[in-house]
N, C-alpha and C positions, 0 to 999 in steps of 0.2 A: 358474301361470305356467311354460308350457314353456321348457326351454332346448336349443337346437340347437347341436351342435358339428361343425365341417367341419375336417377335417385337412388338411395341405399334402402335397407330394410324398413319395416313397419310402416309402409306407405300404402293406403288404401283409399281408392276413390267410391264414389256412388254410395251405396249403402252403409259403408262403413267411413264416411266422409270425416268423422270426429276422430279418427285414429290419428292422422298427423299432429294435430294438436296434443292429443292425448299423450303422445311419445316425444313431444318437443320438437315437431319437426317444423320447418318452415314451409308453407303451401306453396304449390308451383306456381300460382299467380304473382307472389311476391319474389321468387326466384325470376320469373320471366321479367319482370318490371326491372328489376336491378340489372340483369343483363342487357336489357334495352338501354336503359340510362347510362351505364357505365362502360360496358364490353363494346357493344354494337359501335359506339362513335370511334371506338380505337381500331375498328377492323375495315370500316366502310365510310366513304364519303356520303352514303345513303343509310344512316342508321336505321330510320324508320322503315326501310325495305328489307333489313337483314331478316331472313327467316330463322326463326328460334323454335327448335323441336324439342319435344320431349319424349325420352324413352321411357314409358310407364310400363312396370312389370309387377306391380302389386298384386294384380290379381292372379298371376302365376306363382305367387309365393305359397307361404305356410297357411294352412286352414286347420281351425281348432275342432276337431271332430265331435268334441264334448262339450263346446261352448266354455272354456275357460275354467272347468271344472279343477284342473289341476293348481289353480292358485290357492294359497294359503292366505295371502293378505286380506281378502274380504271380511276374514275373521269369524266365520260360522262357528269355529272350534272355540272362539273366545266366549260366546254365550252359552250359559248353563242350559242342556238340552231339556225339552219340555218332560215334565215329570209323567211317569207311566206306572201302571200298576205292574210290579214285578211278579205277582203271585202266579200267573198263568205260564210264565216262560219256562222253557226247556234248560237244563242244566248248561248247555252251551251258550244259549241265547242269554241266560242270566250272567254267565260269566263276562261275556262281551259288554253287556250293558253296566255291570258294575264297575268293570275296568274304565269305561268311559267316564262313569260319575265319580268315582272315588278319585282316580288320577287326576281327574280334572278339578277337583278341589284341593288338590295337594301340591302347591307351589315347588316343594323341596323334593327334587327328583331323587336325591339320595335315599328317600323313603320308598321310591316306587318298587324296586327289586322285592322287598319284602310284602308290600301290598300286592302284588300281582301272584305271588304264591298263595296268601291268604284268601285273596278273591277266588282263585280257582278251587282251593281246598274246599272253600263253602259252597261254591256252585256245584262241584261234583260229588260233594258228600251224599251218601244215599239216602239220609234223613231230611236233606234240605226242602225237597219237593213237598213232601208230606206235611213238614212243618208251615210252609210257605201256606199250603192250603186250608191250613187250620186257623190261620190269623183271620180275624173278623174283617180288618180294613187293610187297605194298601199302607197306610201309616204305621199300622201294626207291624206288617210285613217288613217296612223299611227300618224299623226299631230293632226288630229281630236280626236282619242281616248286618246292620251296623255293630251291634254286639257280636255276631258270629264272627267278622271278619277281624275285629280287633282282639277277640279270643283266639283266633286261629294265628295271628301275628305272634302274640305273646307265646302261645304253645310252641310254634314253630323255632321262635327265638332260643326257648329253652331246650328244646329237644335236638336242634341242630340236624334233624332228618327231612325227609322229602316232605313237599307240600301237596300230596296227591289226595289227602283226606283219608288214607288208609293206615298211614303210620303215626307214631308218636301217641303223645297222652291223648285221653279222652277230653280234649278241649270242650267238645261239644255239650259236656255237661256242667262247666263252671263258667259260664259266660259273664261278664260284666259291662255295665254301660259306661263306656269311655269316649266315645264319638258323639259330640252334642251337635244337634242340627243348627244352633245359631253360629257355632264355630264354623261348621261346614259353609254356612253361607258367607261368612267372612271371609274365608280362605278362597272360596269360587270367586268372590269379587275382586281380591287382590290378584288373583291370576288372571282374571280377565282384564283389568287394567293395565298389567304388564304387557299382555299379549296385544291389547290395542296400541299401546305404544310402539311395540316392536313393528307391528303392522303397517304404521304410518312410516316406518323407516324402510320396511321391505317393499312396500308396494311399488314406489318408483323403479326399482330393480326389476320387480316381476312384470311390470309393465313393458319393459324393454328388452330384458335379455331372453326370456325364452322366445319372443317373436323374433329377435335377431338370430338367435339359433336355429328357430324353425325356417325363416327365409333363407337363411345360409345352408342349412342341409337340402332344403327343397331344391336350391340352384345345383349343388354338387351332385345331388341324387338323378336330376333330370335333365343336366346340360348337355348330355350326349356327346357326339363328335363331329368331325367335318363330315363324315359319310352320313350320320344321321343326327344333325343338330337338335337339340331340345328346344322347348317352346321358348324359354329365354334368350339364348343365343340367336335363335332364328328370329326373333322380334327385333332384337338389337342391329342384325344385319340388315333387316327391311328397312329399319329407319336410317341407318348409315347409306344405304343404297339410296334412300330418297333423298338424304342430304347431298350425296353426290351428283344426283340429277339436278337439284337446285344450285349446286355449286357451278355446273356447266351452263345452266340457264342465267346465270349472273356474270358469265365471262371468266369463269375459273377462279373465282376468289378462292382463299384458303378455307378449310373446314377446321372448325373448333369444336372441341368435345369437354364438356365441365362434368365429372363424376363426382359422386359423393358416397363415402363409405363403401358399402359392398357392390355399388356401381363400378367402382375402381376395378375389383376383381373381375367383373364381367367383362370390363372393357379390356383388360390385360389378356384373358382367355381369348377374346375375339381377335385381338391383334396378332397375338402371338401363335395361336393355332387356327382359328377360322378361317381368317382373311388369306393367309398364306396357301391354304389347303383347299381353296374354294374357288376355282378358275371364274365363275360368275361374278366374283367380288374382287377381281384382281386390280379394278381401277379405284377403289376405295382407298382413301389415304387420308389419315387424321394429320392434319398440319401442325396443330397445337393441341395437346390434351394436358388439362389440369385435373389431376386426381386429389381431392381433398378429404381429409379424414378417413383414409383409406387403410386397408390391412394388407395392400399387396405385399409389402416386405415380409409381413408374418405368414402369408400365404406361401410365400417361396420357400422361406425357412422350413415349413411344415412340408413342403412338397406337394401342394394340392393341385396346382395348375396342370392342365393337360400337357403341357410342355416341359414340366418340370423334370429335372434329371438329377440324379444322384451324383453325378460327374461334377456338379458344382456344390461348394459348400465349405465349412469350416476345415482348414488346413490345405486348401487350394489356393493357387495364385490369382486365377482368371475369375473374374464375376460372371454372373449370368449374362450371356449376350443379350444386349438391348433388341427388342423387337425390330422385324426387317424395316430397313429405311423406305422401302415401298409402300409400308402401310402406316407409319408413324414418324413424324417430323420431331418436334420439340415436346419433351415430356418434363412437366413441372408437377412435383409431387408436395403437397401441403399438408403440414400436420401441426397440432397446437400442444404445446407443453401441457396444458391443463386438460386436453382431451385424452382420456385414457384408451380409447378406441381408435386412435390414430398412431400410425408407426412408419419408421423410416423405411425408404427402399434403396436409398443411396448406400454404397458398400456392399449391397446385396446384387442388385441389376446394374448393368453398365448403362451409361447415357442418360441417367435419370438426374433431375435438378432438384434437389430437396431443398424445402425451407420451412423452418420452424417458427410458428407464431405463439404470440400470447395476447390473445383476444380480449382476456379479461372479463369473461362471461361467468355467470353462477354455475355451480359444478353440474348441475342437471342441464344446462343447456350448453356445454361445451362441445358436445359433438356435433351439434348443428349451428355452432356459431358463425362458422365461414359463410353459409348461406344467409346469414341474417346481417351481415357486416357490409357496409358500403365500402369501407377500407379494403377488404378482401378483393371485392370485384374490381376496384380501382387499382389494385395491385395486379390483378390478372391482366388489366387491360394494358398496364405499363409494360408488363412482360411479353405480352404479345407484339407490342410495338417495337421493343428492341430486338426480339428474337424471331420475327417473322419478316425477312427481306422482301423487298418488293412492293410493299403497301403504297399505295398512291395517296399517301396522307401529308400534311404539313409536318415538317420536322423542326425542331429546335434550332434557330440560328445561332449557334455556338460556335467560336472561333477561339482557338487557344492562343494566349497572349505569349509573346516571346518573353523569355525568361530574363530577367534583370539581373545583371552581373556587376557585384559591388567593385568599386575601384578601390 
């Protein structure tokens, strides 16, 4: 009996071998060892000889063209930018730079609207460039701009008019020093500290959610159909065909598939669309499928599968028909109450056996807890034993006792 494992998102081999651990995933070697130790003995009298295949598709998933530049959590903006001489800058360059510096040291965002108007009033004022050029040093230019921005804020508050530097009182002629450099540094440190704390919270989510969405969208965009299978379905079909040949070589033992997370959606598309429509794979049948931590139910609610139909949904009596018996035997869908990325399929798709677990892992490990739990593999082995008839394995010697009737 061959066993096939198909992983979920954010798994990368070779040059990106750190990604599985980075995203809290369980490495393939550990999954394979547990399948060998717990599941193989439940499906064959020769567990050491059971072929265990991995359908790896990480190299076909999302790629980051700009090398993670989209991330906020590394926190570049939390550090005050290197000081530059503002005197040579054009009006637009000056406005952008001042926005970054002044807003960056102002944690109270309620002040930002007024600051933005004042900054650009100063930057675009016709006299600003000449005044900056007359400053002997960069520090003198900084002091002038601090005074000018605060003067513009006060003037604009009094006038209630536009902040383009052409309307309102002549604030330019009566500036007062109100922004102190020492206070600026304190505010900048406060904002940097707040951002550093938030980045520690944000970083785990940024490490997972974008690559999850990227791999998901890559699959949906490139999966193709039965006439033109995309690279991920094509590789899945190839691995299943290899498993089918091994199945025949071992005397027709059943074929078992374990999928995790997004792997469940890939398998569902394969058994509901590709296998029934591609004659060359007509003999491929998954006898026992365990989808753990999957989003199959959610995808069907959203009608994202190739065979999804608006004929099934809320207000209808019939469930989505289960995949063809010719290609799927028993389907066990496992989710964890603490895994926010796992969902039910029972009550949506007919013929699926749902089971909710509570493996009790830390919240950042919940989505991969199944693959790191010996108990999960032992449960899978037990389900295989009771739901796959005809396995030539020892059976418990249970005999029901006659019921004792009281006199």
